[in-house]
N, C-alpha and C positions, 0 to 999 in steps of 0.2 A: 667360370665365364670370359668372353675371349676379351683382346683388345678394342673390338667396335665394338661390343656390347657396354665395356666401363667406359668410353670417352660417349654414346649415345647416352645411358643412366647420365652422366656427367654433366654432359648439355639438357638432357633433362629437367635435372634439379637449378640448375642456374636458369636456367627459364622461368621454371617457378619461384624463384626468390627475387629476379626480376620484376615478376608480375606482383608481389607479395611489395614488392618495392615502390610500384609505381601507384599500389593501392591504402600502402600509408603513408603517412606522412614522419621526417623525424622531429623531436623533441629536442630541444635547448636542455641540457645536462644543469642549468645553473638556476635561468630563468623559472622553466618549463615551459614557457610558449613553442606554441605548433610553428612551425616552418612558414605556413601560412600568414603568418603573423609579424614573427620576429624577422623574415626574410632569410636569405640562403645561408646553410649553414656551413661551419668551419668542421671538417673530420680531424681529430684528431684519433693517435692510436689506440687501441682499446676499443674503437667503435664508439666512443663519446663524440656528439656533437655541442657543438658550442657558437649560438649567436653573433654578429658581430659584433652588436652592442656590449656581449657580456665578456669578450673577449678586447676588448678596449674598455670597460670599463676594469677589468683584469690589469692590463697593461699600467693602466691610469698610476692604480693602485701601488703597483712594484716602483714606478717613478717616483713615489712619496719618497722623502726624505725620513728615514727610520726605517723604510724598510728591511727586513733580512734580508741578503742574499747570498747565495750559497756557489757552489762551483757548478762549470758543467756539468748536465745531469741527464736527463730521460729524454730531451728535447732535441739533444743537436745540439747546430751553433746558437740556439736563439737562447739570450741573455735571460737572469732573473726568474727563471722559474723549474731552478734546478730540484728548488723544495716542494714538487710536483711528482709523488709519486702515482703511477696513471694505474698501476694494477692495485693499489689501495683506492683506488678512484672506481674502479670495476670492481672490487667487491662491495663498495658502500653502497651503488648502485640500485634502487630498487630492483625490485621483479618488474622485466621490459608491459611498462604500456604502450600498446599502441593504440595510435587514434588515426582512426578514417581521413583520407582527405577529402576537404569537401568542394563539388565540382564547381567550375567556377556559374557564374549568373546565367550567361548565355547558355549554357549548356544544360541546366538546373527549368529555364525557361522553355527548352526544345522538348524535355523529358519531358516535362508537363504537360502537355500540349501531346505527345505522343499516349504516353505510359502517366498517369495522375497516381502521386502515389497512396493515395483512396479514392478508391470510385465508388460513385453514390448508390451504385447498383448491386457494391456488396458487402455495404451497412443492411441488414433486415428492417422489416418496417416497425412501429410502436409494437405494432400489436405480435408481431410474429418475435421481439425482443419479449415483451411481458409472458409470452405463451413460453418462451424456454427459461423465464426465470419462475415462473408457476411448477416443474418439474425439482426445482429444489429448493424455492422456497415458500414454506404455507402462508396464507393471508396475506396483509399489507397488499391489500389491492391497489387503492390511491396510491399509494408510495413507489410501486412495482412503474406504474402508469406515468406519472410524476416522472420517474427518473427512465424510463425507456422512450418517452418523447421529448425529454431534455437531449439524451443523446444522440438520438435519432435528429435531432437539430442541429445539436452543437456540429455532428460530420457535415452536414449539408452545409453548414459555413464552414467550413473549411474544404469544402470540397469546392464549393462556387468561386467565381470571378465577381470584381467588382469594378469589372469595367464599365457599367451601367451608372456609376456612384452610390449604390446602394449598398453597405457595408452591415455585416449582420454582426450583432454585437454576441459575448459570451455570456451561455448560459450556466453561469455556474453554480452549485447548490450547497444547499445549508438543510441537514438533516437533523432533528431532532426526535428522540427515543428514549425511553426505559432503558439500563442495561440490560442489555440480555438479548432485547426485542431481534438484533438480525442487521445491523449496522453497518459491520465490518462484511458481514455474510453477503449481502449483498453485493456490495461494490465488487468483494472478489469472482462471486458469480457471475458480472456485468463483464468484466472484465475478462474471463474466460471464452465468454460464449463470443465477446464480438476481436477477440485474438490480437489486441492490443496491449503495449509496457504498462504493466501497475506498480504504482507505488503508495505504498502504505508507511506512513510517517504518522508518532506518537507528537500532539504537539505540547505536551507538558515538559518532554527535553528541549524545546526552542528556547532562544534565550537570546538578548540583545548583541550585537555584533562586539565582539571583544570581551567578551564575560564567557565563564566555565560552562559548556554544554555545548548541541549542536548550533549549527549558525541557521539562520532561515533559510537559507539556498542550499543549505544540506539536501531538502527535497527532493529539488532537481536534481543531484546529483544521483537520489537513489533510484529515480526514476531512467536515469542515463546508466545506473546501471543495468535495471533491470531489459531492457533495450539492448542489452549484449555492445556497450558503448556507440551502439548509432547516434547521431545528434538526429538524422533527420526521420528517422521512425521514433525517436523519443518526443519530439515534437509534437507527436500525433498521440501522446497517452495521456492518461489520466493519473494523479496524485491525488489519493485521500486523505488527509490532513485527522485521525480520531483526537475525541478528546478536546475537541475544539472548547470547548464551554472551560477549560482551565487556562485558558488567556485571560481571563474576561477581567476586565479594572479591577483592582482590589481595593476597595471600601475603604479599609480601615487598615492603612498603614502608613508610615510617615520616610519608608527607607525606596529610593527607587526603583519603581518595577519594571526591575530587566527580565522580567518574564511573562508580563501583564500587555499591558497597555501599548508599549513598546512594538514588541514580536509583531502584536495587530496592524501596528503601524507599517514594520519592517513589510509586510507581508502584502500590500495592497498594491507594491509594482510588480510580483506574483502575479498576483489574480486579476491586475488591469493587463499584463504582457510587456514584458523586459524584454533586453538582452541579455543574461547571467551567462558572469562564466566560473564554472562548474571545475574541480578538479574529479578528475578521470580515476574512478576507482577508490575515493579516499571520502572521508565529509571535512574535513579542513584545507584548506587551500594551503597550508601551508607545508603539509606536505610533499614530499618530493615526488608529485606527479602530473603530470600536462591536464593542462586547462583550457575547456571544451567551451563552446561560446553557445549557448540554447536559449533559443528563441520560445518565451512560454503566453506568445499570442492565442495559438491555437491546443496549448495544454489545456484540455476539462479537470477543472478542481471542484472537489467534493468534502465540504466538510461536517462532521457529524460529532456529536455530544449529547451527552445523557439530560443535560441544563439540569442538575440536580436544585430543589426548590423554588426551580422556574414557573412553575405550579403556584405558588404563593405570590408571585406578581402579577399572575395572570388573575386569580381569585379576584385580588385588589382595586385592580381593572374593573373585575364586573360588578361588584359589588359597591361603584360608585353612587349606586342610587342614595336615598337614606333608608335607613332600616327602620321608621317608625309610618306609621301609618296602615291603611287597609291595602293598598299596593305595594307596600314594600315586599323587599325581596329578606326572603332570611340569610343571617352568613353563614350560616351551615350547608347552605344552599349545594354548593360546590365538592363538598367534602367529599362524597362518595363517589365522584365521577373520576372511572379512570382515563377516558381518553381526553382530558381534562387541554393535554396537552396539544388537539387540533383547534383547539382556539385562538392559535397561538399567534402572536401580529408582529410587524416588526418592530414597535412599542416596548413590548415587552422585552424582547431581544436584547436591544439598546439598552433599558432599565436594569438588565442583568450584567451586566456591563462591558457589552460588547458598541464600538465605539460605531458611529453614523458612516465613514469612508467604507468600512468594513463592510457594516451589511449593504451598501449600495453596490460592490460587487459580489455580492452573493445572490442575485435579482431570484431564484427560485426559493423560497422557504417551505419546507414540510415536515411534519411529521408522521411518523409511525403509529401504530395501536397498539396500545396494551396487550400481555397474550393473559387470553383466558385460557379457561380451563380443558373445553373443549378443543383449541388450536395448539396446544401443547401438547391432547392427546393425537391430533392432524403430524406435530410435529415429531412425536416418537415412530410414525409410522408411515406417511406417505412421500418424505423426499424422496431421491433416489440412494442418498448418505443415511437411510433414514436410523437412530440408533438400537432399533428392535433387528431392523435386516442385518446391520454391523454385527450382532448378535449373536442372529441365525446362521450367518456365513460361519462366525466363529466355530460353535457347535457342527455343523456341517462337515467339516474336516473332520470331527472325531467318529462322523455316521449318526450324529444327533440330531435328532427334530426339535425345534424350542418353537415352543408358541405362548401367547402371552393372550388371559381372558382380558375381556373388555373391562370388567371391573377392577381387575389389575391395573393396565391402564391408566384409569381415569383414580384413580389410589394414587400411583405416580404421580401425578401434573398435582391434586391437589397439592398434596408434599410439596414438588415442585412451588409453586405458588405462592406457599407460605415463607419461605427461603426471601423469596422479592427480588431474585438475580435471574430473572427472564428464564430462558433455553439454557442457563448452562448447569442450572442445578439438575435437569434433567439426566444429564450422564452420570453425577456426582454417586444420587439415589441409585441409579441402576447400578451401577459399579459397587453399590455397598450390598444391592441382595443378592448380585449375580456372582459375587468372590467365593464364598461355597460351593456354588452349583460348578463350578468352573474348577473347583480344584476336585471334588468329588467323583464327577460326572467319569473324566477319563477312566477312574481307576478302574470300572465296571462295563465292559463290554459289552453285557449283555443286555444295558439301556439304552433303548431306541429313544425315546421321546422325553420329555420336560415340558410340563407346565404351568407356568406362573400366576399365581393365583389370586384373588383381594386379598384373601385371609393368610399369605402369606406374604406382601408389602404391607398388612396391616398389623405385623408378628403377632397374629393368632392362630397359627398354620404353617405348613412350610406345603412345598410345591410336588404335584404330582408326577409320578415315575410313570413309566409304562414299559415292561419291559419287553423285548426281542421276541416273538411266537407267544407271545403271552397277553388275552383279550383282557385282563384284570388290570386292575391300577393301583399300584400300591403307591405307599411313601415311602421315602430315602428314612435310613436309620441311622446314617451317615450323624457323627459327634458336626452339628454345626449348622447342617440344612434342615 
């Protein structure tokens, strides 16, 4: 390489570094505030930046009587700082945490006029959102319709201006449904279709600030991480808080409820919309990472939970009439109704243990249907990533065709229904019956097709094996199949 080429490469690298420095801002090593908040940074050797406030506090503390003083050291003629070993500081520094500069408000307004962050034309209409979800989620027609409309209205709210004085409120959602009915899967599918950042948090780990566990604001830091630390993109994302029923008020406790009602109260400002300081790349503000300010006003919150025993609260409300007389309702009238959660009202959820202020910030409340046997059969075969299709693909790699009889699918669904854990039971049951097949079939290259029968699922027989180039069907003789 000639000297001219080396000079051009050096200039190119220097230009890239300058552009990167223009895009990202410096972070104070001590207080972790970015330059936009702390002011001009003081650069010291080993690429360490300290804001003027922290530098002044350092000088003030060193001037206190009794502060240890050493000889002149690493910082030249600057007195009283010989005890700071900058090379040790460099080793102690965490991995580089870069924070994008926020654009000036005037420039943001200009960009909003020219290129909005979200274009309403790019957000699909509710019927298109629902049609896309139909490819992945079986059943739950009402829930998919509610989510499609709520999400569409939310992003219309984000893109519209309030110059006429009309401000549209957020449509945060509360999703109720039995375990395994597809709450988390529906939210994941929705975020994938809209191509927006999604953070999924578990309410069971949240505690009141100052106690062991995740802080309430940690859910926003997860969203920021999902948006690749881009604050503007994170401010238009979706946060799904699962197991929200676990932070209900504890009815029988004499101790401080640090993971119940206090967490609900702490989440009020998040749901309503507030400026939250969150650590970049960590869950704790005590970590040595920069802090970013995220506005939750345009973040859509979806809360979901199984709410066990909520049916009893609904039954109690529905059975308020006297159980005596000719027109009285029987007490066990609603005992066999599977979709009793569809009759839920705000009063029932409040009686369960959710505070009224929390429910007031979740205006869209809906329940998912309980999974029937027919729905479980459809879940096995219809979605794009159905379990049966997954196993057919696995065996096709061994050039073996896999088929399931309709009776076998219904037998699997019946077994899953008895386990009472929703669609999660389907995979466990199929894994159990497919284990021996997946183990034995690759041994024989002559096997061309396997048919799973109802008798095999009911432990009354075995699967049917079709050999290559042979029209007769036979059963495997291998042990365990």
